[in-house]
C-alpha positions as CSV (number, residue, x, y, z in Angstrom):
1,M,0.0,0.0,0.0
2,V,1.2,3.5,-0.9
3,K,1.4,5.8,2.1
4,V,1.4,9.6,2.3
5,G,4.8,10.8,1.2
6,D,5.7,7.6,-0.7
7,K,6.8,7.9,-4.3
8,A,4.0,6.7,-6.5
9,P,4.6,3.8,-8.9
10,A,4.3,4.5,-12.6
11,F,0.7,4.2,-13.7
12,T,-1.9,5.7,-16.1
13,L,-5.5,6.5,-15.4
14,K,-8.3,8.0,-17.6
15,D,-9.6,11.4,-16.6
16,Q,-13.3,12.3,-16.5
17,E,-13.2,12.9,-20.3
18,G,-11.6,9.6,-21.0
19,H,-8.1,11.0,-21.7
20,P,-5.1,9.1,-20.3
21,Q,-3.2,10.8,-17.5
22,E,0.2,9.5,-16.4
23,V,1.4,10.0,-12.9
24,R,4.9,10.9,-14.1
25,D,3.5,14.0,-15.7
26,Y,2.8,15.4,-12.2
27,A,6.3,14.6,-10.8
28,G,7.3,17.2,-8.2
29,Q,3.8,18.5,-7.8
30,P,1.1,17.7,-5.2
31,L,-1.3,15.2,-6.6
32,V,-4.6,13.9,-5.1
33,L,-6.6,11.1,-6.7
34,Y,-10.2,10.8,-5.6
35,F,-12.0,7.6,-6.1
36,Y,-15.7,7.0,-5.3
37,P,-17.9,3.9,-5.8
38,K,-21.0,5.2,-7.5
39,D,-22.4,8.3,-9.2
40,D,-25.6,10.1,-8.2
41,T,-26.1,8.6,-4.7
42,P,-26.6,10.8,-1.6
43,G,-23.7,9.4,0.2
44,C,-21.2,9.9,-2.6
45,T,-22.5,13.3,-3.3
46,K,-22.1,14.3,0.3
47,E,-18.6,12.8,0.4
48,A,-17.6,14.5,-2.8
49,C,-18.8,17.9,-1.5
50,S,-16.9,17.4,1.7
51,F,-13.8,16.6,-0.3
52,R,-14.2,19.6,-2.5
53,D,-14.7,21.9,0.5
54,G,-11.7,20.5,2.4
55,S,-13.8,19.2,5.2
């Protein structure tokens, strides 16, 4: 498991528009990846808003 402060392994993920994003493109910059299980559910919406607001 990767811990806060660890170097991330090389990987690629698709962004919200389906474009590939490589973690190496963000080297030396803070990077936060936010995963959630399901769209349009009250719990996920509340969690996403809390994440956005820094709560």
